[in-house]
C-alpha positions in Angstrom: -73.5 51.3 103.4 -74.7 47.9 104.5 -78.1 46.6 104.6 -79.0 44.6 107.7 -82.2 43.2 108.7 -83.5 41.1 111.4 -87.0 39.4 111.9 -87.8 42.5 114.0 -85.9 45.4 112.5 -85.3 47.4 109.4 -81.8 48.4 109.5 -78.7 50.1 107.8 -75.3 51.2 108.5 -74.4 54.7 107.3 -71.4 56.7 106.6 -72.8 59.9 108.8 -71.4 60.4 112.1 -73.6 59.2 115.1 -74.7 62.9 115.7 -75.5 63.5 111.9 -77.4 60.2 111.8 -79.6 61.2 114.8 -80.2 64.6 113.3 -81.0 63.2 110.0 -83.3 60.6 111.8 -85.3 63.2 113.6 -85.8 65.3 110.5 -86.7 62.4 108.3 -89.3 61.1 111.1 -90.8 64.6 111.3 -91.2 64.9 107.5 -93.0 61.4 107.5 -95.5 62.7 110.1 -93.8 61.3 113.2 -93.4 63.0 116.3 -90.8 61.9 119.1 -92.7 61.0 122.3 -89.6 59.8 124.0 -85.7 59.7 123.8 -83.3 57.3 125.8 -79.7 57.9 125.8 -78.8 54.3 126.5 -75.1 55.1 126.7 -75.7 57.9 129.4 -78.2 55.6 131.4 -75.7 52.7 131.5 -72.8 54.9 132.5 -74.7 56.5 135.2 -76.4 53.2 136.7 -73.6 50.7 136.0 -70.4 52.7 135.3 -70.1 51.1 131.9 -68.7 53.1 129.1 -70.1 51.9 125.7 -70.5 53.6 122.3 -73.2 56.0 121.6 -76.8 54.2 121.5 -80.0 56.5 121.3 -83.6 55.1 121.2 -86.2 57.3 119.7 -89.8 56.7 120.5 -91.6 57.7 117.4 -95.6 58.1 116.8 -97.6 59.1 113.9 -100.8 60.4 115.8 -103.5 59.5 113.0 -102.1 55.9 112.8 -101.9 55.6 116.4 -105.4 56.6 116.9 -106.6 54.3 114.1 -104.6 51.6 115.9 -106.0 52.3 119.2 -109.5 52.4 117.9 -108.9 48.9 116.6 -107.1 47.3 119.4 -107.2 49.4 122.8 -104.5 47.7 124.4 -102.3 48.4 121.4 -100.6 51.1 123.4 -98.5 48.6 125.1 -96.5 48.3 121.6 -96.3 51.9 121.1 -94.3 54.2 120.2 -92.4 52.7 117.4 -88.8 52.6 118.3 -86.0 54.0 116.1 -82.6 53.3 117.2 -79.2 55.2 116.3 -76.1 53.6 117.5 -72.3 53.3 117.0 -70.5 50.0 116.7 -66.6 49.7 116.0 -66.7 53.5 115.0 -69.6 53.1 112.4 -73.0 54.4 112.8 -76.4 52.5 112.2 -79.9 53.2 112.2 -82.8 50.7 112.8 -86.6 50.7 113.5 -88.8 48.1 114.7 -90.5 46.1 112.1 -93.9 47.1 112.6 -95.6 44.2 110.6 -93.6 41.5 112.8 -94.4 43.6 116.0 -98.1 43.8 115.3 -98.6 40.3 114.1 -98.6 39.2 118.0 -101.9 41.0 118.3 -103.9 39.0 115.8 -106.1 41.7 114.7 -106.4 41.9 110.8 -107.7 45.6 111.3 -104.0 46.5 112.1 -102.6 45.1 108.7 -102.7 48.3 106.7 -101.7 50.5 109.4 -98.6 48.0 110.0 -97.9 48.4 106.2 -98.0 52.1 106.3 -95.8 52.5 109.2 -93.2 49.8 107.9 -93.2 51.8 104.5 -92.7 55.1 106.5 -90.0 53.5 108.7 -88.2 52.0 105.8 -88.1 55.2 104.0 -86.8 56.9 107.3 -83.9 54.4 107.6 -83.1 54.5 103.8 -83.0 58.3 103.9 -80.6 58.3 106.6 -78.4 55.6 105.3 -78.1 57.1 101.9 -77.2 60.5 103.1 
């Protein structure tokens, strides 16, 4: 398992198959109090719209309702940055999971009231990524 991180993601490689990683991500998100509001099968959409065949790539739009409510109370236009995306994809036959880095994402807002929320979401999403990668 390889740890990777960009300035905008928390990411790891996993030994799980793509389908196993997706299932584990769903379970881990639910256990952390996050629902999945949206799901985008990027592979299927690119194949449908452009005829491109690529490796599996799924975007899960995750949301923790109490934290989202707090954030929206502090910053009404925060919805433009919601939900928190978690991605599972395959590259060169290896599965990867990554989540948005909430502290980096919310820093663009410039509202200190969001710092605690971003820290909590970062802790939650890091745990989800680690749980999937450590399976």
